[in-house]
C-alpha positions as YAML, in Angstrom:
chain: A
units: angstrom
residues:
- id: 1
  name: MET
  ca: [100.37, 85.22, 84.64]
- id: 2
  name: VAL
  ca: [103.33, 87.59, 84.36]
- id: 3
  name: SER
  ca: [105.88, 86.30, 81.85]
- id: 4
  name: SER
  ca: [109.43, 85.83, 83.08]
- id: 5
  name: PHE
  ca: [112.55, 83.73, 82.61]
- id: 6
  name: ILE
  ca: [115.16, 82.23, 84.89]
- id: 7
  name: TRP
  ca: [118.78, 82.47, 83.81]
- id: 8
  name: ASN
  ca: [121.33, 80.65, 85.94]
- id: 9
  name: SER
  ca: [118.94, 80.49, 88.91]
- id: 10
  name: GLU
  ca: [118.07, 84.20, 88.84]
- id: 11
  name: ASN
  ca: [114.55, 85.36, 87.94]
- id: 12
  name: SER
  ca: [114.17, 88.19, 85.42]
- id: 13
  name: HIS
  ca: [111.27, 89.75, 87.35]
- id: 14
  name: GLU
  ca: [113.25, 89.80, 90.59]
- id: 15
  name: ASN
  ca: [116.07, 91.50, 88.69]
- id: 16
  name: GLY
  ca: [113.78, 94.33, 87.59]
- id: 17
  name: LEU
  ca: [113.15, 93.22, 83.99]
- id: 18
  name: TRP
  ca: [109.69, 93.28, 82.42]
- id: 19
  name: ILE
  ca: [109.03, 90.99, 79.49]
- id: 20
  name: LYS
  ca: [107.91, 92.80, 76.35]
- id: 21
  name: GLN
  ca: [108.06, 89.69, 74.15]
- id: 22
  name: MET
  ca: [108.79, 86.02, 74.82]
- id: 23
  name: PRO
  ca: [110.51, 83.80, 72.21]
- id: 24
  name: LYS
  ca: [108.54, 82.42, 69.30]
- id: 25
  name: THR
  ca: [107.84, 78.69, 69.23]
- id: 26
  name: THR
  ca: [110.12, 77.18, 66.60]
- id: 27
  name: LYS
  ca: [111.45, 73.80, 65.57]
- id: 28
  name: PRO
  ca: [115.24, 73.44, 65.27]
- id: 29
  name: ARG
  ca: [116.64, 72.98, 61.77]
- id: 30
  name: GLU
  ca: [117.64, 69.41, 60.99]
- id: 31
  name: ARG
  ca: [121.08, 69.14, 59.43]
- id: 32
  name: TYR
  ca: [121.14, 67.82, 55.90]
- id: 33
  name: GLN
  ca: [122.86, 68.17, 52.54]
- id: 34
  name: ILE
  ca: [121.24, 68.74, 49.16]
- id: 35
  name: ILE
  ca: [123.02, 66.68, 46.52]
- id: 36
  name: ASN
  ca: [122.53, 67.48, 42.85]
- id: 37
  name: ILE
  ca: [123.24, 64.58, 40.48]
- id: 38
  name: PRO
  ca: [124.37, 65.52, 36.95]
- id: 39
  name: GLY
  ca: [121.90, 64.43, 34.30]
- id: 40
  name: ARG
  ca: [119.12, 63.85, 36.81]
- id: 41
  name: ALA
  ca: [116.17, 66.11, 37.58]
- id: 42
  name: GLY
  ca: [115.68, 67.23, 41.14]
- id: 43
  name: SER
  ca: [118.08, 66.44, 43.97]
- id: 44
  name: LEU
  ca: [118.74, 64.08, 46.86]
- id: 45
  name: THR
  ca: [118.47, 65.04, 50.52]
- id: 46
  name: MET
  ca: [120.99, 63.39, 52.84]
- id: 47
  name: LYS
  ca: [120.63, 63.83, 56.61]
- id: 48
  name: GLU
  ca: [123.82, 64.06, 58.69]
- id: 49
  name: GLY
  ca: [122.40, 61.49, 61.09]
- id: 50
  name: GLU
  ca: [119.50, 60.69, 63.37]
- id: 51
  name: ASP
  ca: [118.37, 63.52, 65.67]
- id: 52
  name: ILE
  ca: [121.06, 65.93, 64.43]
- id: 53
  name: TYR
  ca: [119.73, 69.49, 64.71]
- id: 54
  name: ASP
  ca: [121.19, 72.99, 64.78]
- id: 55
  name: GLU
  ca: [121.05, 75.23, 67.82]
- id: 56
  name: THR
  ca: [118.23, 77.76, 67.96]
- id: 57
  name: VAL
  ca: [118.27, 81.43, 68.96]
- id: 58
  name: LYS
  ca: [115.53, 82.39, 71.41]
- id: 59
  name: GLU
  ca: [115.16, 86.15, 71.64]
- id: 60
  name: ILE
  ca: [113.52, 87.73, 74.68]
- id: 61
  name: VAL
  ca: [112.66, 91.44, 74.54]
- id: 62
  name: VAL
  ca: [112.87, 93.08, 77.96]
- id: 63
  name: GLN
  ca: [112.33, 96.54, 79.42]
- id: 64
  name: THR
  ca: [113.68, 98.06, 82.60]
- id: 65
  name: THR
  ca: [114.50, 101.40, 84.19]
- id: 66
  name: ARG
  ca: [117.56, 103.42, 83.32]
- id: 67
  name: ASP
  ca: [118.82, 103.15, 86.91]
- id: 68
  name: ASN
  ca: [118.56, 99.34, 86.80]
- id: 69
  name: VAL
  ca: [120.71, 99.15, 83.66]
- id: 70
  name: LYS
  ca: [123.38, 101.18, 85.42]
- id: 71
  name: THR
  ca: [123.85, 98.45, 88.02]
- id: 72
  name: PRO
  ca: [126.81, 96.17, 87.14]
- id: 73
  name: HIS
  ca: [124.87, 93.09, 88.22]
- id: 74
  name: ILE
  ca: [122.43, 93.19, 85.29]
- id: 75
  name: ILE
  ca: [125.16, 93.34, 82.65]
- id: 76
  name: ASN
  ca: [127.27, 90.72, 84.41]
- id: 77
  name: TRP
  ca: [124.27, 88.42, 84.77]
- id: 78
  name: LEU
  ca: [123.26, 88.54, 81.10]
- id: 79
  name: HIS
  ca: [126.29, 86.80, 79.61]
- id: 80
  name: GLY
  ca: [128.08, 83.46, 79.48]
- id: 81
  name: SER
  ca: [126.57, 79.98, 79.48]
- id: 82
  name: GLY
  ca: [124.10, 78.23, 81.73]
- id: 83
  name: THR
  ca: [120.50, 77.10, 82.13]
- id: 84
  name: LEU
  ca: [117.48, 78.96, 80.72]
- id: 85
  name: ILE
  ca: [113.93, 78.35, 81.97]
- id: 86
  name: LEU
  ca: [110.92, 80.08, 80.41]
- id: 87
  name: SER
  ca: [107.71, 80.80, 82.33]
- id: 88
  name: THR
  ca: [105.79, 79.50, 79.31]
- id: 89
  name: ASP
  ca: [107.29, 76.02, 79.90]
- id: 90
  name: LYS
  ca: [108.32, 75.88, 83.54]
- id: 91
  name: GLY
  ca: [108.91, 72.15, 83.64]
- id: 92
  name: LYS
  ca: [111.65, 72.24, 80.98]
- id: 93
  name: ALA
  ca: [115.12, 73.79, 80.75]
- id: 94
  name: TYR
  ca: [117.55, 74.69, 77.97]
- id: 95
  name: ASP
  ca: [121.33, 74.56, 77.96]
- id: 96
  name: ALA
  ca: [122.07, 78.01, 76.56]
- id: 97
  name: GLN
  ca: [124.61, 80.77, 76.16]
- id: 98
  name: ILE
  ca: [124.66, 84.50, 75.51]
- id: 99
  name: LEU
  ca: [127.48, 85.41, 73.14]
- id: 100
  name: ASP
  ca: [126.25, 88.59, 71.46]
- id: 101
  name: GLU
  ca: [126.04, 92.02, 73.05]
- id: 102
  name: VAL
  ca: [122.92, 92.84, 75.06]
- id: 103
  name: ALA
  ca: [122.41, 96.51, 74.20]
- id: 104
  name: PHE
  ca: [119.80, 98.59, 76.05]
- id: 105
  name: SER
  ca: [118.34, 101.55, 74.14]
- id: 106
  name: ASN
  ca: [116.13, 104.43, 75.29]
- id: 107
  name: ILE
  ca: [112.40, 104.21, 74.60]
- id: 108
  name: SER
  ca: [111.40, 106.99, 77.04]
- id: 109
  name: ASN
  ca: [113.00, 109.27, 79.61]
- id: 110
  name: ASP
  ca: [113.32, 106.51, 82.19]
- id: 111
  name: LEU
  ca: [112.61, 103.31, 80.26]
- id: 112
  name: MET
  ca: [115.09, 101.20, 78.32]
- id: 113
  name: GLN
  ca: [114.68, 98.12, 76.14]
- id: 114
  name: ALA
  ca: [116.92, 95.31, 74.91]
- id: 115
  name: THR
  ca: [116.72, 92.02, 73.03]
- id: 116
  name: ILE
  ca: [118.49, 89.13, 74.75]
- id: 117
  name: PRO
  ca: [119.61, 86.47, 72.23]
- id: 118
  name: PHE
  ca: [119.91, 83.10, 73.95]
- id: 119
  name: ILE
  ca: [121.67, 80.47, 71.80]
- id: 120
  name: CYS
  ca: [119.95, 77.27, 72.91]
- id: 121
  name: SER
  ca: [120.55, 73.58, 72.49]
- id: 122
  name: PRO
  ca: [118.06, 72.12, 69.99]
- id: 123
  name: PHE
  ca: [116.72, 69.94, 72.82]
- id: 124
  name: LYS
  ca: [115.08, 70.98, 76.04]
- id: 125
  name: ARG
  ca: [115.21, 68.72, 79.08]
- id: 126
  name: ARG
  ca: [113.49, 68.27, 82.41]
- id: 127
  name: ARG
  ca: [114.00, 71.15, 84.80]
- id: 128
  name: TYR
  ca: [114.24, 68.59, 87.63]
- id: 129
  name: PRO
  ca: [115.80, 65.48, 86.00]
- id: 130
  name: ASP
  ca: [116.19, 63.72, 89.35]
- id: 131
  name: ASP
  ca: [112.40, 63.21, 89.34]
- id: 132
  name: ASP
  ca: [112.84, 60.77, 86.43]
- id: 133
  name: LYS
  ca: [115.37, 58.49, 88.12]
- id: 134
  name: VAL
  ca: [114.30, 54.84, 88.18]
- id: 135
  name: ARG
  ca: [115.63, 51.72, 89.94]
- id: 136
  name: MET
  ca: [114.86, 48.34, 88.41]
- id: 137
  name: ILE
  ca: [115.43, 44.98, 90.10]
- id: 138
  name: VAL
  ca: [113.49, 42.89, 87.55]
- id: 139
  name: ASP
  ca: [112.71, 43.12, 83.86]
- id: 140
  name: GLY
  ca: [110.30, 45.89, 82.98]
- id: 141
  name: GLY
  ca: [109.22, 48.70, 80.72]
- id: 142
  name: LEU
  ca: [110.18, 52.37, 80.66]
- id: 143
  name: PHE
  ca: [108.21, 54.99, 78.74]
- id: 144
  name: ASN
  ca: [110.07, 57.84, 77.04]
- id: 145
  name: PRO
  ca: [107.74, 60.90, 77.11]
- id: 146
  name: GLY
  ca: [110.08, 62.91, 74.88]
- id: 147
  name: ASP
  ca: [109.90, 63.20, 71.11]
- id: 148
  name: VAL
  ca: [113.50, 62.14, 70.38]
- id: 149
  name: ARG
  ca: [115.87, 59.41, 71.55]
- id: 150
  name: SER
  ca: [117.47, 59.76, 74.97]
- id: 151
  name: PHE
  ca: [120.96, 58.66, 75.96]
- id: 152
  name: PRO
  ca: [120.75, 57.48, 79.57]
- id: 153
  name: LYS
  ca: [123.25, 57.18, 82.36]
- id: 154
  name: ILE
  ca: [122.89, 53.73, 83.91]
- id: 155
  name: THR
  ca: [124.48, 52.52, 87.14]
- id: 156
  name: VAL
  ca: [124.71, 48.73, 87.21]
- id: 157
  name: ASN
  ca: [124.83, 47.11, 90.65]
- id: 158
  name: ALA
  ca: [126.32, 43.63, 90.30]
- id: 159
  name: THR
  ca: [125.50, 40.60, 92.41]
- id: 160
  name: ASP
  ca: [129.18, 40.38, 93.42]
- id: 161
  name: ALA
  ca: [132.60, 41.81, 92.60]
- id: 162
  name: GLY
  ca: [134.28, 40.73, 89.40]
- id: 163
  name: GLN
  ca: [131.05, 39.83, 87.62]
- id: 164
  name: ILE
  ca: [130.16, 39.77, 83.95]
- id: 165
  name: VAL
  ca: [127.02, 41.91, 83.84]
- id: 166
  name: ARG
  ca: [124.56, 41.69, 80.96]
- id: 167
  name: PHE
  ca: [121.33, 43.50, 80.21]
- id: 168
  name: ALA
  ca: [119.35, 44.53, 77.14]
- id: 169
  name: VAL
  ca: [117.30, 47.51, 76.03]
- id: 170
  name: ASN
  ca: [114.71, 46.72, 73.37]
- id: 171
  name: GLY
  ca: [116.50, 43.46, 72.68]
- id: 172
  name: ASN
  ca: [119.93, 45.05, 72.17]
- id: 173
  name: GLU
  ca: [122.32, 43.42, 74.64]
- id: 174
  name: PHE
  ca: [125.07, 45.32, 76.46]
- id: 175
  name: LYS
  ca: [127.77, 43.46, 78.41]
- id: 176
  name: VAL
  ca: [130.57, 44.57, 80.74]
- id: 177
  name: ASP
  ca: [133.20, 42.01, 81.73]
- id: 178
  name: MET
  ca: [134.56, 42.93, 85.16]
- id: 179
  name: THR
  ca: [136.29, 39.59, 85.73]
- id: 180
  name: GLY
  ca: [139.22, 39.99, 88.12]
- id: 181
  name: MET
  ca: [138.15, 43.48, 89.17]
- id: 182
  name: LEU
  ca: [137.21, 44.55, 92.70]
- id: 183
  name: ASP
  ca: [134.31, 46.67, 91.49]
- id: 184
  name: THR
  ca: [130.78, 45.55, 92.37]
- id: 185
  name: GLY
  ca: [129.24, 47.53, 89.56]
- id: 186
  name: CYS
  ca: [129.81, 50.18, 86.94]
- id: 187
  name: VAL
  ca: [128.44, 53.39, 85.45]
- id: 188
  name: ILE
  ca: [127.48, 53.45, 81.77]
- id: 189
  name: SER
  ca: [127.16, 56.80, 80.01]
- id: 190
  name: SER
  ca: [125.44, 56.45, 76.65]
- id: 191
  name: GLU
  ca: [125.92, 60.14, 75.87]
- id: 192
  name: THR
  ca: [129.72, 59.95, 76.11]
- id: 193
  name: GLU
  ca: [129.89, 56.21, 75.28]
- id: 194
  name: MET
  ca: [132.02, 55.45, 78.31]
- id: 195
  name: VAL
  ca: [131.99, 52.78, 81.03]
- id: 196
  name: MET
  ca: [133.41, 53.77, 84.42]
- id: 197
  name: ASN
  ca: [133.70, 52.60, 88.00]
- id: 198
  name: TYR
  ca: [131.27, 53.85, 90.67]
- id: 199
  name: ALA
  ca: [133.42, 56.89, 91.44]
- id: 200
  name: GLU
  ca: [133.54, 57.70, 87.71]
- id: 201
  name: ASN
  ca: [137.31, 58.19, 87.79]
- id: 202
  name: VAL
  ca: [138.48, 54.92, 86.17]
- id: 203
  name: LEU
  ca: [137.55, 54.04, 82.58]
- id: 204
  name: PHE
  ca: [137.12, 50.48, 81.36]
- id: 205
  name: THR
  ca: [135.02, 51.01, 78.23]
- id: 206
  name: GLU
  ca: [137.17, 48.45, 76.42]
- id: 207
  name: LYS
  ca: [135.66, 45.75, 78.64]
- id: 208
  name: SER
  ca: [132.18, 46.42, 77.24]
- id: 209
  name: THR
  ca: [130.50, 44.99, 74.15]
- id: 210
  name: GLY
  ca: [127.31, 45.95, 72.37]
- id: 211
  name: ASP
  ca: [125.69, 49.23, 71.36]
- id: 212
  name: PHE
  ca: [125.30, 51.74, 74.18]
- id: 213
  name: PRO
  ca: [121.70, 51.81, 75.48]
- id: 214
  name: VAL
  ca: [119.28, 54.25, 73.86]
- id: 215
  name: PHE
  ca: [115.63, 54.88, 74.80]
- id: 216
  name: LEU
  ca: [113.32, 55.47, 71.87]
- id: 217
  name: PRO
  ca: [110.25, 57.74, 72.14]
- id: 218
  name: GLY
  ca: [107.41, 55.75, 73.65]
- id: 219
  name: ALA
  ca: [107.65, 52.30, 75.24]
- id: 220
  name: ASN
  ca: [111.01, 50.61, 75.89]
- id: 221
  name: GLN
  ca: [111.73, 47.16, 77.32]
- id: 222
  name: ILE
  ca: [114.63, 46.49, 79.72]
- id: 223
  name: THR
  ca: [115.83, 42.96, 80.41]
- id: 224
  name: LEU
  ca: [118.29, 42.07, 83.19]
- id: 225
  name: ILE
  ca: [120.13, 39.03, 81.84]
- id: 226
  name: ALA
  ca: [122.98, 38.09, 84.18]
- id: 227
  name: GLY
  ca: [125.14, 39.25, 87.11]
- id: 228
  name: ILE
  ca: [122.87, 42.17, 88.08]
- id: 229
  name: SER
  ca: [121.06, 42.83, 91.35]
- id: 230
  name: SER
  ca: [119.62, 46.19, 90.19]
- id: 231
  name: ILE
  ca: [120.17, 49.09, 87.83]
- id: 232
  name: ASP
  ca: [119.67, 52.81, 88.48]
- id: 233
  name: ILE
  ca: [118.63, 54.80, 85.42]
- id: 234
  name: GLU
  ca: [118.93, 58.52, 84.78]
- id: 235
  name: PRO
  ca: [117.02, 58.56, 81.48]
- id: 236
  name: GLY
  ca: [117.72, 62.12, 80.32]
- id: 237
  name: TRP
  ca: [114.44, 62.64, 78.48]
- id: 238
  name: ARG
  ca: [114.62, 65.28, 75.73]
- id: 239
  name: TRP
  ca: [112.21, 67.30, 73.63]
- id: 240
  name: LEU
  ca: [112.80, 69.27, 70.45]
- id: 241
  name: GLY
  ca: [112.81, 72.93, 71.38]
...
């Protein structure tokens, strides 16, 4: 298989780039502090929090013709922020950016080479996240295939307008009191810790109580407690990259 990458929906091979070297497989650095205590041997390690990792730099070495480098499209394409997909892991995608210069140098009369430094999120995600969407109308389980926690987006469809809706994830209850409101449901974003209306243009986070839902790696249990006809889940599975 010919190695390649896709950057913001454009394939490297189709843009005339040949892969000399793909990125190495690395684990992101977990953020922590080393604390030295006077009068005590050794030190203490204090993590900043759960699943807090630094971004990683994935370098791809490419070659192309001198004429191809002269085209403005190549230089304009290899900058900014967007989505990176590697042929070595086609089912996953990284949120990434190119901030440093991509400098092509001569390696022969007609061949040039450059290293592209992609600054990537420490987590990779599904390339097609819509495939993971789930609707639940009764209590049930949901398996997190990732190796870290995920922060889902959950659309709650109430049994009627102005309901108090209650559900639980792994026994942790979350409640939204929509009493007196015309809305027949709400959207809960665990990543941003916000509760919104269906159109996602009116906030009423203050009407919610409980910890925002989180899916742990492996099996998770979801319980529909009151006021809910169904919930639609965008789980947002993640993997350390």
